[in-house]
PDB file with SEQRES, HELIX, SHEET and CRYST1 records, atoms N, CA, C and O in Angstrom:
SEQRES   1 A   54  UNK UNK UNK UNK UNK UNK UNK UNK UNK UNK UNK UNK UNK          
SEQRES   2 A   54  UNK UNK UNK UNK UNK UNK UNK UNK UNK UNK UNK UNK UNK          
SEQRES   3 A   54  UNK UNK UNK UNK UNK UNK UNK UNK UNK UNK UNK UNK UNK          
SEQRES   4 A   54  UNK UNK UNK UNK UNK UNK UNK UNK UNK UNK UNK UNK UNK          
SEQRES   5 A   54  UNK UNK                                                      
HELIX    1 AA1 UNK A    2  UNK A   10  1                                   9    
HELIX    2 AA2 UNK A   13  UNK A   53  1                                  41    
CRYST1    1.000    1.000    1.000  90.00  90.00  90.00 P 1           1          
ATOM      1  N   UNK A   1       0.829  -1.194   0.000  1.00  0.00           N  
ATOM      2  CA  UNK A   1       0.000   0.000   0.000  1.00  0.00           C  
ATOM      3  C   UNK A   1       0.874   1.258   0.000  1.00  0.00           C  
ATOM      4  O   UNK A   1       0.575   2.239  -0.682  1.00  0.00           O  
ATOM      5  N   UNK A   2       1.944   1.209   0.768  1.00  0.00           N  
ATOM      6  CA  UNK A   2       2.834   2.364   0.854  1.00  0.00           C  
ATOM      7  C   UNK A   2       3.454   2.664  -0.507  1.00  0.00           C  
ATOM      8  O   UNK A   2       3.583   3.827  -0.890  1.00  0.00           O  
ATOM      9  N   UNK A   3       3.835   1.624  -1.232  1.00  0.00           N  
ATOM     10  CA  UNK A   3       4.457   1.792  -2.553  1.00  0.00           C  
ATOM     11  C   UNK A   3       3.455   2.411  -3.542  1.00  0.00           C  
ATOM     12  O   UNK A   3       3.821   3.262  -4.353  1.00  0.00           O  
ATOM     13  N   UNK A   4       2.205   1.979  -3.468  1.00  0.00           N  
ATOM     14  CA  UNK A   4       1.172   2.513  -4.353  1.00  0.00           C  
ATOM     15  C   UNK A   4       0.956   4.003  -4.091  1.00  0.00           C  
ATOM     16  O   UNK A   4       0.825   4.789  -5.030  1.00  0.00           O  
ATOM     17  N   UNK A   5       0.919   4.382  -2.838  1.00  0.00           N  
ATOM     18  CA  UNK A   5       0.751   5.786  -2.482  1.00  0.00           C  
ATOM     19  C   UNK A   5       1.951   6.615  -2.932  1.00  0.00           C  
ATOM     20  O   UNK A   5       1.785   7.735  -3.416  1.00  0.00           O  
ATOM     21  N   UNK A   6       3.150   6.076  -2.777  1.00  0.00           N  
ATOM     22  CA  UNK A   6       4.358   6.786  -3.209  1.00  0.00           C  
ATOM     23  C   UNK A   6       4.366   6.967  -4.723  1.00  0.00           C  
ATOM     24  O   UNK A   6       4.748   8.028  -5.216  1.00  0.00           O  
ATOM     25  N   UNK A   7       3.948   5.940  -5.466  1.00  0.00           N  
ATOM     26  CA  UNK A   7       3.877   6.053  -6.928  1.00  0.00           C  
ATOM     27  C   UNK A   7       2.854   7.103  -7.346  1.00  0.00           C  
ATOM     28  O   UNK A   7       3.085   7.858  -8.291  1.00  0.00           O  
ATOM     29  N   UNK A   8       1.734   7.152  -6.651  1.00  0.00           N  
ATOM     30  CA  UNK A   8       0.691   8.132  -6.960  1.00  0.00           C  
ATOM     31  C   UNK A   8       1.189   9.556  -6.729  1.00  0.00           C  
ATOM     32  O   UNK A   8       0.914  10.446  -7.534  1.00  0.00           O  
ATOM     33  N   UNK A   9       1.910   9.775  -5.651  1.00  0.00           N  
ATOM     34  CA  UNK A   9       2.425  11.105  -5.331  1.00  0.00           C  
ATOM     35  C   UNK A   9       3.493  11.533  -6.330  1.00  0.00           C  
ATOM     36  O   UNK A   9       3.566  12.711  -6.679  1.00  0.00           O  
ATOM     37  N   UNK A  10       4.320  10.605  -6.796  1.00  0.00           N  
ATOM     38  CA  UNK A  10       5.402  10.928  -7.728  1.00  0.00           C  
ATOM     39  C   UNK A  10       4.942  11.070  -9.174  1.00  0.00           C  
ATOM     40  O   UNK A  10       5.685  11.603  -9.998  1.00  0.00           O  
ATOM     41  N   UNK A  11       3.738  10.609  -9.505  1.00  0.00           N  
ATOM     42  CA  UNK A  11       3.247  10.655 -10.891  1.00  0.00           C  
ATOM     43  C   UNK A  11       2.879  12.089 -11.258  1.00  0.00           C  
ATOM     44  O   UNK A  11       2.053  12.713 -10.591  1.00  0.00           O  
ATOM     45  N   UNK A  12       3.497  12.611 -12.325  1.00  0.00           N  
ATOM     46  CA  UNK A  12       3.250  13.991 -12.750  1.00  0.00           C  
ATOM     47  C   UNK A  12       2.604  14.072 -14.131  1.00  0.00           C  
ATOM     48  O   UNK A  12       2.530  15.160 -14.702  1.00  0.00           O  
ATOM     49  N   UNK A  13       2.143  12.969 -14.674  1.00  0.00           N  
ATOM     50  CA  UNK A  13       1.538  12.969 -16.016  1.00  0.00           C  
ATOM     51  C   UNK A  13       0.297  13.854 -16.063  1.00  0.00           C  
ATOM     52  O   UNK A  13       0.118  14.614 -17.015  1.00  0.00           O  
ATOM     53  N   UNK A  14      -0.546  13.766 -15.065  1.00  0.00           N  
ATOM     54  CA  UNK A  14      -1.765  14.583 -15.037  1.00  0.00           C  
ATOM     55  C   UNK A  14      -1.455  16.058 -14.933  1.00  0.00           C  
ATOM     56  O   UNK A  14      -2.114  16.879 -15.572  1.00  0.00           O  
ATOM     57  N   UNK A  15      -0.461  16.406 -14.137  1.00  0.00           N  
ATOM     58  CA  UNK A  15      -0.084  17.810 -13.983  1.00  0.00           C  
ATOM     59  C   UNK A  15       0.434  18.375 -15.296  1.00  0.00           C  
ATOM     60  O   UNK A  15       0.148  19.524 -15.631  1.00  0.00           O  
ATOM     61  N   UNK A  16       1.186  17.587 -16.037  1.00  0.00           N  
ATOM     62  CA  UNK A  16       1.708  18.038 -17.326  1.00  0.00           C  
ATOM     63  C   UNK A  16       0.569  18.266 -18.306  1.00  0.00           C  
ATOM     64  O   UNK A  16       0.575  19.254 -19.041  1.00  0.00           O  
ATOM     65  N   UNK A  17      -0.401  17.372 -18.327  1.00  0.00           N  
ATOM     66  CA  UNK A  17      -1.548  17.530 -19.223  1.00  0.00           C  
ATOM     67  C   UNK A  17      -2.331  18.789 -18.880  1.00  0.00           C  
ATOM     68  O   UNK A  17      -2.769  19.513 -19.775  1.00  0.00           O  
ATOM     69  N   UNK A  18      -2.505  19.051 -17.603  1.00  0.00           N  
ATOM     70  CA  UNK A  18      -3.222  20.256 -17.184  1.00  0.00           C  
ATOM     71  C   UNK A  18      -2.449  21.502 -17.589  1.00  0.00           C  
ATOM     72  O   UNK A  18      -3.048  22.485 -18.025  1.00  0.00           O  
ATOM     73  N   UNK A  19      -1.138  21.473 -17.450  1.00  0.00           N  
ATOM     74  CA  UNK A  19      -0.324  22.628 -17.851  1.00  0.00           C  
ATOM     75  C   UNK A  19      -0.460  22.902 -19.344  1.00  0.00           C  
ATOM     76  O   UNK A  19      -0.592  24.054 -19.756  1.00  0.00           O  
ATOM     77  N   UNK A  20      -0.429  21.844 -20.155  1.00  0.00           N  
ATOM     78  CA  UNK A  20      -0.598  22.023 -21.603  1.00  0.00           C  
ATOM     79  C   UNK A  20      -1.985  22.576 -21.929  1.00  0.00           C  
ATOM     80  O   UNK A  20      -2.123  23.406 -22.827  1.00  0.00           O  
ATOM     81  N   UNK A  21      -2.997  22.128 -21.219  1.00  0.00           N  
ATOM     82  CA  UNK A  21      -4.352  22.647 -21.442  1.00  0.00           C  
ATOM     83  C   UNK A  21      -4.440  24.126 -21.091  1.00  0.00           C  
ATOM     84  O   UNK A  21      -5.093  24.892 -21.800  1.00  0.00           O  
ATOM     85  N   UNK A  22      -3.799  24.529 -20.018  1.00  0.00           N  
ATOM     86  CA  UNK A  22      -3.807  25.943 -19.636  1.00  0.00           C  
ATOM     87  C   UNK A  22      -3.076  26.796 -20.664  1.00  0.00           C  
ATOM     88  O   UNK A  22      -3.517  27.902 -20.977  1.00  0.00           O  
ATOM     89  N   UNK A  23      -1.970  26.294 -21.187  1.00  0.00           N  
ATOM     90  CA  UNK A  23      -1.234  27.023 -22.226  1.00  0.00           C  
ATOM     91  C   UNK A  23      -2.100  27.152 -23.476  1.00  0.00           C  
ATOM     92  O   UNK A  23      -2.179  28.228 -24.069  1.00  0.00           O  
ATOM     93  N   UNK A  24      -2.750  26.057 -23.878  1.00  0.00           N  
ATOM     94  CA  UNK A  24      -3.615  26.088 -25.061  1.00  0.00           C  
ATOM     95  C   UNK A  24      -4.782  27.048 -24.862  1.00  0.00           C  
ATOM     96  O   UNK A  24      -5.164  27.755 -25.795  1.00  0.00           O  
ATOM     97  N   UNK A  25      -5.349  27.083 -23.670  1.00  0.00           N  
ATOM     98  CA  UNK A  25      -6.453  28.004 -23.386  1.00  0.00           C  
ATOM     99  C   UNK A  25      -5.979  29.452 -23.469  1.00  0.00           C  
ATOM    100  O   UNK A  25      -6.684  30.305 -24.008  1.00  0.00           O  
ATOM    101  N   UNK A  26      -4.803  29.732 -22.944  1.00  0.00           N  
ATOM    102  CA  UNK A  26      -4.259  31.094 -23.022  1.00  0.00           C  
ATOM    103  C   UNK A  26      -4.016  31.529 -24.449  1.00  0.00           C  
ATOM    104  O   UNK A  26      -4.337  32.657 -24.822  1.00  0.00           O  
ATOM    105  N   UNK A  27      -3.450  30.641 -25.251  1.00  0.00           N  
ATOM    106  CA  UNK A  27      -3.205  30.961 -26.659  1.00  0.00           C  
ATOM    107  C   UNK A  27      -4.531  31.179 -27.382  1.00  0.00           C  
ATOM    108  O   UNK A  27      -4.639  32.082 -28.212  1.00  0.00           O  
ATOM    109  N   UNK A  28      -5.531  30.372 -27.079  1.00  0.00           N  
ATOM    110  CA  UNK A  28      -6.844  30.520 -27.710  1.00  0.00           C  
ATOM    111  C   UNK A  28      -7.474  31.862 -27.376  1.00  0.00           C  
ATOM    112  O   UNK A  28      -8.075  32.501 -28.240  1.00  0.00           O  
ATOM    113  N   UNK A  29      -7.342  32.289 -26.138  1.00  0.00           N  
ATOM    114  CA  UNK A  29      -7.898  33.585 -25.736  1.00  0.00           C  
ATOM    115  C   UNK A  29      -7.224  34.712 -26.506  1.00  0.00           C  
ATOM    116  O   UNK A  29      -7.893  35.642 -26.956  1.00  0.00           O  
ATOM    117  N   UNK A  30      -5.914  34.637 -26.659  1.00  0.00           N  
ATOM    118  CA  UNK A  30      -5.184  35.665 -27.412  1.00  0.00           C  
ATOM    119  C   UNK A  30      -5.637  35.683 -28.866  1.00  0.00           C  
ATOM    120  O   UNK A  30      -5.839  36.755 -29.435  1.00  0.00           O  
ATOM    121  N   UNK A  31      -5.798  34.520 -29.470  1.00  0.00           N  
ATOM    122  CA  UNK A  31      -6.219  34.444 -30.872  1.00  0.00           C  
ATOM    123  C   UNK A  31      -7.623  35.020 -31.045  1.00  0.00           C  
ATOM    124  O   UNK A  31      -7.857  35.806 -31.963  1.00  0.00           O  
ATOM    125  N   UNK A  32      -8.546  34.643 -30.186  1.00  0.00           N  
ATOM    126  CA  UNK A  32      -9.923  35.137 -30.294  1.00  0.00           C  
ATOM    127  C   UNK A  32      -9.968  36.647 -30.113  1.00  0.00           C  
ATOM    128  O   UNK A  32     -10.678  37.335 -30.846  1.00  0.00           O  
ATOM    129  N   UNK A  33      -9.228  37.166 -29.158  1.00  0.00           N  
ATOM    130  CA  UNK A  33      -9.199  38.608 -28.925  1.00  0.00           C  
ATOM    131  C   UNK A  33      -8.629  39.343 -30.131  1.00  0.00           C  
ATOM    132  O   UNK A  33      -9.156  40.380 -30.532  1.00  0.00           O  
ATOM    133  N   UNK A  34      -7.564  38.818 -30.706  1.00  0.00           N  
ATOM    134  CA  UNK A  34      -6.936  39.444 -31.868  1.00  0.00           C  
ATOM    135  C   UNK A  34      -7.866  39.426 -33.072  1.00  0.00           C  
ATOM    136  O   UNK A  34      -8.020  40.441 -33.751  1.00  0.00           O  
ATOM    137  N   UNK A  35      -8.480  38.293 -33.339  1.00  0.00           N  
ATOM    138  CA  UNK A  35      -9.393  38.184 -34.484  1.00  0.00           C  
ATOM    139  C   UNK A  35     -10.589  39.109 -34.297  1.00  0.00           C  
ATOM    140  O   UNK A  35     -11.051  39.724 -35.259  1.00  0.00           O  
ATOM    141  N   UNK A  36     -11.087  39.214 -33.089  1.00  0.00           N  
ATOM    142  CA  UNK A  36     -12.208  40.109 -32.813  1.00  0.00           C  
ATOM    143  C   UNK A  36     -11.820  41.559 -33.080  1.00  0.00           C  
ATOM    144  O   UNK A  36     -12.596  42.305 -33.677  1.00  0.00           O  
ATOM    145  N   UNK A  37     -10.643  41.961 -32.652  1.00  0.00           N  
ATOM    146  CA  UNK A  37     -10.182  43.332 -32.887  1.00  0.00           C  
ATOM    147  C   UNK A  37      -9.968  43.621 -34.356  1.00  0.00           C  
ATOM    148  O   UNK A  37     -10.346  44.687 -34.841  1.00  0.00           O  
ATOM    149  N   UNK A  38      -9.366  42.686 -35.071  1.00  0.00           N  
ATOM    150  CA  UNK A  38      -9.129  42.864 -36.507  1.00  0.00           C  
ATOM    151  C   UNK A  38     -10.462  42.912 -37.249  1.00  0.00           C  
ATOM    152  O   UNK A  38     -10.624  43.703 -38.179  1.00  0.00           O  
ATOM    153  N   UNK A  39     -11.412  42.078 -36.848  1.00  0.00           N  
ATOM    154  CA  UNK A  39     -12.733  42.073 -37.480  1.00  0.00           C  
ATOM    155  C   UNK A  39     -13.439  43.402 -37.315  1.00  0.00           C  
ATOM    156  O   UNK A  39     -14.083  43.883 -38.247  1.00  0.00           O  
ATOM    157  N   UNK A  40     -13.326  43.997 -36.146  1.00  0.00           N  
ATOM    158  CA  UNK A  40     -13.942  45.306 -35.910  1.00  0.00           C  
ATOM    159  C   UNK A  40     -13.294  46.376 -36.775  1.00  0.00           C  
ATOM    160  O   UNK A  40     -13.984  47.229 -37.334  1.00  0.00           O  
ATOM    161  N   UNK A  41     -11.972  46.332 -36.887  1.00  0.00           N  
ATOM    162  CA  UNK A  41     -11.270  47.318 -37.723  1.00  0.00           C  
ATOM    163  C   UNK A  41     -11.654  47.152 -39.187  1.00  0.00           C  
ATOM    164  O   UNK A  41     -11.867  48.145 -39.882  1.00  0.00           O  
ATOM    165  N   UNK A  42     -11.746  45.924 -39.663  1.00  0.00           N  
ATOM    166  CA  UNK A  42     -12.130  45.685 -41.053  1.00  0.00           C  
ATOM    167  C   UNK A  42     -13.552  46.159 -41.320  1.00  0.00           C  
ATOM    168  O   UNK A  42     -13.827  46.731 -42.374  1.00  0.00           O  
ATOM    169  N   UNK A  43     -14.437  45.930 -40.393  1.00  0.00           N  
ATOM    170  CA  UNK A  43     -15.815  46.386 -40.547  1.00  0.00           C  
ATOM    171  C   UNK A  43     -15.872  47.901 -40.668  1.00  0.00           C  
ATOM    172  O   UNK A  43     -16.613  48.434 -41.494  1.00  0.00           O  
ATOM    173  N   UNK A  44     -15.095  48.591 -39.853  1.00  0.00           N  
ATOM    174  CA  UNK A  44     -15.045  50.051 -39.919  1.00  0.00           C  
ATOM    175  C   UNK A  44     -14.498  50.513 -41.262  1.00  0.00           C  
ATOM    176  O   UNK A  44     -15.039  51.443 -41.860  1.00  0.00           O  
ATOM    177  N   UNK A  45     -13.449  49.888 -41.736  1.00  0.00           N  
ATOM    178  CA  UNK A  45     -12.851  50.268 -43.027  1.00  0.00           C  
ATOM    179  C   UNK A  45     -13.828  50.037 -44.171  1.00  0.00           C  
ATOM    180  O   UNK A  45     -13.966  50.895 -45.042  1.00  0.00           O  
ATOM    181  N   UNK A  46     -14.511  48.890 -44.185  1.00  0.00           N  
ATOM    182  CA  UNK A  46     -15.473  48.615 -45.248  1.00  0.00           C  
ATOM    183  C   UNK A  46     -16.630  49.611 -45.216  1.00  0.00           C  
ATOM    184  O   UNK A  46     -17.136  50.008 -46.266  1.00  0.00           O  
ATOM    185  N   UNK A  47     -17.047  50.013 -44.026  1.00  0.00           N  
ATOM    186  CA  UNK A  47     -18.103  51.017 -43.912  1.00  0.00           C  
ATOM    187  C   UNK A  47     -17.628  52.348 -44.474  1.00  0.00           C  
ATOM    188  O   UNK A  47     -18.377  53.021 -45.182  1.00  0.00           O  
ATOM    189  N   UNK A  48     -16.398  52.737 -44.172  1.00  0.00           N  
ATOM    190  CA  UNK A  48     -15.842  53.986 -44.706  1.00  0.00           C  
ATOM    191  C   UNK A  48     -15.756  53.938 -46.226  1.00  0.00           C  
ATOM    192  O   UNK A  48     -16.105  54.910 -46.896  1.00  0.00           O  
ATOM    193  N   UNK A  49     -15.298  52.823 -46.775  1.00  0.00           N  
ATOM    194  CA  UNK A  49     -15.190  52.683 -48.232  1.00  0.00           C  
ATOM    195  C   UNK A  49     -16.575  52.735 -48.868  1.00  0.00           C  
ATOM    196  O   UNK A  49     -16.767  53.395 -49.890  1.00  0.00           O  
ATOM    197  N   UNK A  50     -17.533  52.046 -48.271  1.00  0.00           N  
ATOM    198  CA  UNK A  50     -18.894  52.038 -48.798  1.00  0.00           C  
ATOM    199  C   UNK A  50     -19.498  53.434 -48.779  1.00  0.00           C  
ATOM    200  O   UNK A  50     -20.181  53.829 -49.724  1.00  0.00           O  
ATOM    201  N   UNK A  51     -19.252  54.179 -47.715  1.00  0.00           N  
ATOM    202  CA  UNK A  51     -19.774  55.539 -47.601  1.00  0.00           C  
ATOM    203  C   UNK A  51     -19.122  56.453 -48.630  1.00  0.00           C  
ATOM    204  O   UNK A  51     -19.799  57.294 -49.222  1.00  0.00           O  
ATOM    205  N   UNK A  52     -17.838  56.305 -48.850  1.00  0.00           N  
ATOM    206  CA  UNK A  52     -17.142  57.177 -49.805  1.00  0.00           C  
ATOM    207  C   UNK A  52     -17.537  56.863 -51.247  1.00  0.00           C  
ATOM    208  O   UNK A  52     -17.478  57.748 -52.100  1.00  0.00           O  
ATOM    209  N   UNK A  53     -17.934  55.642 -51.534  1.00  0.00           N  
ATOM    210  CA  UNK A  53     -18.356  55.277 -52.889  1.00  0.00           C  
ATOM    211  C   UNK A  53     -19.731  55.861 -53.198  1.00  0.00           C  
ATOM    212  O   UNK A  53     -19.992  56.241 -54.339  1.00  0.00           O  
ATOM    213  N   UNK A  54     -20.595  55.939 -52.223  1.00  0.00           N  
ATOM    214  CA  UNK A  54     -21.964  56.443 -52.428  1.00  0.00           C  
ATOM    215  C   UNK A  54     -21.949  57.877 -52.694  1.00  0.00           C  
ATOM    216  O   UNK A  54     -23.005  58.480 -52.892  1.00  0.00           O  
TER     217      UNK A  54                                                      
END                                                                             
């Protein structure tokens, strides 16, 4: 029983997976924020072009 508990405490596979998930979530947030900002800027530019053509 003692050996099983020691192996469980020393196992870091789950912690590594969680760390990778947190990194992926952070990168995803940055990508979504950037795309949202670029989309807003493009919408403004297209509106300006459309207004100037009319």
